[in-house]
N, C-alpha and C positions, 0 to 999 in steps of 0.2 A: 504494500500500500504506500501511498505517497509519503506518509509521515516517517516511513522507514529511511527515507533519503537523508534525513538530518538526524544525527545521533542525539543532539539535544535541541529542545525548543526553548525559545527565550520569550516567555509571556508571563504577566503577573497573574498567577493562577490561585484561586481560592477553591479548596476542595472540602465538601461536607461529607463526612463519613457515615456509613450505615451503622447499625448496632454492632454487627460483626466486625466492621472496620475499627470502630471505637474500642471494642474489647481487645482486639489484637494489638492496637497501638499501646493501650494502657498496660497490657500484660508484658509488653517489651519495654516498659518504662519510657515510652516516647511521650513528650509533652504535647498536649493538644491545645489549640487556641479556641476561644469563643469568637466565632467569626460572624460579623453582621453582613447579611446578603442584601441584594438590591431591593427585595420585598420587605426589608427591615427585620426579618426573622433572624435571631441569633442561634447558631448551632455549633456543635463541636466539629473541628476540622483542622486542616493544615494549610499553610500558605507557602507557595513556591514561586520563584522567579525564573529558575532554569530547571528543566526536567527532561528525563528521557521518555519519549513516547511509549516505549515498551513497558516501562514501570507503571505508567498510568493505565495502559491497556490491561496489564496483569491484575491491577487492583480492581478494575471494572469487572473482569472475568470471574474473580472470586467474590464478587458482591461486597466490596469494601467501600465503594463510592456511591453516594446517592445524588450528589449535585456538583457541578463544576461551574465556576463563574470567572469571567475576566471583565475588567472595567478599564476603559481608556478614553482619552479625549480625542485621539485620532488613531485610525486603523490602517491607513494606507501603508505606512512603513512596516507593518507586521502582517501584511496581506497573506503571504504564503504560509506563515506559521499558524495563523488563525484557520485557514482552510485545511491545513494538515491536521490540526487539533479536531476540527469538526468531523473530518473523515474518520479519524481515529475513534471518536466516540460512536459514530454511526456503525462502523464495522464491528466494534466491540459489542454493541447491543445486538447486532445481527448474529455474531458468533454464538452468543449466549442463547439466543432464541432458537437458532439452528440446532444446537445441542439438545435443548429441551424437546424440540419437535421430533428429533431422531429417537430420543428415549421413548416418547409417547408412541411413535410408530412401531418401535421394536416390541414394546410390552403388549401391543395389540395383535401381534402375529400369532399364527396357529401354534408354532412350536413353543413360544413362551406361555401361552394360555394352557397348553397341554402339560407343560412342566409344572405350572402352578397348581394344577389339579392333583398332582401326585406329590407335591412338596409343600404341604400346608405350613410347615415350620420355617421355610425359607423362601417365601413368595418374592417374585420380582414384579413390583408394582410401584405406584406413586409414593407409597410409604417406605419403600426400601431405603435403608440407610446403612451403607458400609463405609467405614472410614477410608480416606485416601491412603493412609499408611498401610492398611490391610490390603487394599486393591493393588498398591504398588508392589508389595511383596508377592502377591499372587501372580501379577503380570510380568514380574522381573525376568523370568526365563522364557517368555513367550514372544519375544521381539520378532522372530522369524515368522511366526504365525500371524502376528499383527500386520507386518509388512505385506504378507500374502493376501490378507483380507482387504487391506487398503488398496492394493494393486487390482484386486478383483472388482472392487467398487469403481475405481477411477478409470480403468482402461477403456471401457466403452464410452465414457463421458469425454475423455481426451480424443478418442477417435472421431466422435461427433463434432468436436470443436475444430479439429484439424481439417476435416473434410467440408466444413461449412464455407461455402464460397462467398457468403455475405460478410464474413469477418476479414478485416485487414490482418496483416502479419502481427501488428502490435496488439490488436484486439485478441488474437489467438493466444499470444503470450500472457496477456492479462487474465484471460479466462482459465488457462492452465494453472497459473500461479494462484488464482483465487480458489480453485477447486482444492488445491493442496492446503491453502490457509484454513479453509473451513474444516477439512479433515484433521488438520493438526490441532484444532481446538476441541475435538471430541473429548468428552470426559472419560475418566478411568472406568466409571460405571458402565458406560456404553461399550467400551472395549471388553469389559468383563462379560457382557452379554454376548458379544460376537465370538469371543474365545470359548465360552461355555457351550455354544450351539454349533460350532463350526463343522461338527461331524453329523449334525442332525439333518434328516431329509428335508426339513423345512427351512434350512439355512438360506436357500436361494431367495426366499421371501424377505428375509432380513436385509439381504444385499439389494434387492430391487426396491424395497421401501426406502432404503438409505439413498440410493441413486436419485429417486424421485424428489426427495426433500432437498438433496444437494443441488440438483438442477434448478429447482425453484429458487434457492437462495443465491445461486450464481447470477440468476436474472435480477433478483432483488438488489444485489450489490451495486448494480448500475446507478441506483438513485443516490449513492453517497456523494458522487461528484456534483450532481444537481443541487443537493441539499447544501453543500459547502459553498457553492457559487451563490445560491439564494441568500444564505446567511451573510455572506460578505457584502452583497448588494444592499441588504437592509441596514447593516452596520454603517456602511459608507453613506447611505442615505441619511441616517441619523446624524452622523458626523457632519455632513454638509449643511444640514438644517441648523445645527448648533453654531457652526463656523459663520454661516450667513447672518444669523441673528446677532452674534457677537461683533461681527464686522460692522453692522448697522449701529451698534452702540459705540464702537471705537471710532468710526468715521462717519458721524452724522451728516446728513445732507448730501452724501455722495450718491450719484445715480448710476455709478459703474461698479457697484458692489460685486456683481457676478464675475466681472473681469478682474477686479481687485484681488479677490480671494484665490485667483489662479497664480498670483505672484508668490513664489516659494518663501521669500523673506517675510512678506506680509502674513502669509498663512502660518508661518512659524510663530510670529508674535501673537496671533489670534489663539493658536493652540496653547501657547504658554499662559495666556490670560484665562482660558477655559480651565486649564489645570489648576491655576491659582484659586479659581472660584469653586473648584470641585465639581464642575459641570462635565459629567462623564456619560458615556454610553456603556451600558452593562449588557453582556451576553451571557446567558446561562443555559446549561444543559441539565435537565432533570431526568435521571434514569428511572426506568419503570419500577424498580423495586426488587427486593429479594424474593426468595422462594415463597415467602408468605403472602406476597401481593398477587393472589390468584387472579389471572386474567389480565394483569397489567405488566407482566414481566417484559413483554416485547414492546413496551411503549417508550417513546423518547419525546420529551417536551422541550422545545428550544424557545427561549424568551429573550426579546430585545427590549430593554428599558432605556428610554432616552429621558434623562432627568437631571436635576441638580442634586447636591448632597443633602437636601432637606429630607432625610429619610422619614422622620415621623410624620411630617406634613403629607408626604407622598402616600405613606401607609394609611393614614386617616382618610385621604381622598379615595384610595382604592376600597378601603373597608366600607366607607359610606356609600360609594357607588350609586349616588342618586341619579335618576334618569336624566335630570336637567343638567347634570354635571358631566355625564359620560356619554360618549358616542361609541356604540359597540357594533362592529361589522366585520366582514371578511376582508382578507388582504386584497382581493380583487377590487372591492369597493374603495378600500383605502387608497390604492393607486389611482383609481378612476377619479377620486375626489381631490387629488393633489392639485395645487395651483398650477395653472398652465405654464409651461416653460421650466418647471422645477426639474433640476438636474436628475437624470436617471429614471424618470417616470416610465418612459417607453421601454427602457432596458429592463426595469423591474417587472413589468407586465410580461415581457418576453421570457425572462427567466422563470417567472411563476407559471406560465403556460407550459413550458418544458417540464418543470418539476411535477406539475399536476398530471400531465400526460404520462410521464415516466412512472409515477406512483400507481396510476390506474392500470397501466399495462401489466405490472408485476404484482398487483393486488396488495399494495402497501396503502393502508388507510391514511389519508392526509387531510388535516383540517387546519384552517388558519382563523385567527381571531385578532382583531385590533381594538383595543380600548384607548379612547382618547379622552383625557380629562381637561376640560377647557380652563378650569380654575388655575392650573399651573403649567399649561402646555405640555403635560406629560403624555407620552405615547408608550403603550405597552403592546408589543406584537408577540403573539404566541403561535408557534407552529407545532402541531402534534402529529406524530407518526406512530402507527402501530404496525410492526413488522410481522 
């Protein structure tokens, strides 16, 4: 994935931990912070300025992270890092959901059902809990078998990719790599099931079910690029709104504001002023939740807050949410109702239409909601994806 290109990402990251994450950090005597997020809620977490993408992905995959947030006055200089972070989060949520769906598909196969009828004391179902330590010990001498099963699953998929005339050489490479990445994220419990039934006459059903789910998720993975592009567009849009507003304060009476803010030196001064005033744009990724959040595990909610540092005032405004004070609508309407000539409006609609189409094609549920609070020019845009 794109984030693998850079060993370290340089972004001001706030991470809110899940209960499991908090317990793990405390048990390892790691100090946690009380972090205030954009919605004014304070929770336990950690703060980072430089981080390895792999470490963040690993924490998401083992359910240690519930929310990630960055806040900045300008995003252009960190464009690639933000897009990489966005893709990393999307892929991580997909890997987890893929693993869950594989497990669900496997326990519904005939051979597992048959096994459960004769092994009442060691059922393989939603309630099965075997520690990773125990599974690792059990699978430690089965590497050759695991490789054989993996090859069995992947070979026909690779053949389909390589013979597909619609894919470019680059796309073929991406799909081959993506199929391996999904398979590499399979849990030990799923490998336990594969190795347990590899000699069973119903084993072919386990393989075919896995292929079907894998093909579906390889298709779904396409939306990651669209999502990161859309997020960047929305962040830049909020950044431009703030810069334009501040330029009007700093250079009153000028009728060439749109030209003025294109001057790099002027823009730098404006951004410095916004930082001094604490006028930031917040980007937050809320992950679906751990194993207890039934039905929500595959959900990702991305929110862009454009506001000042008046946290309590903002929270009160949102909490009150009086109809007279808020205008709630979809992202399409938000773009349609933007002032004419506003930078990026057409581009935003273009990206949104691509994202919407891409999600529909691969059955990823996508909703958008924009809340605008007229009392303090606050805009809160929420994009929700169910994978």
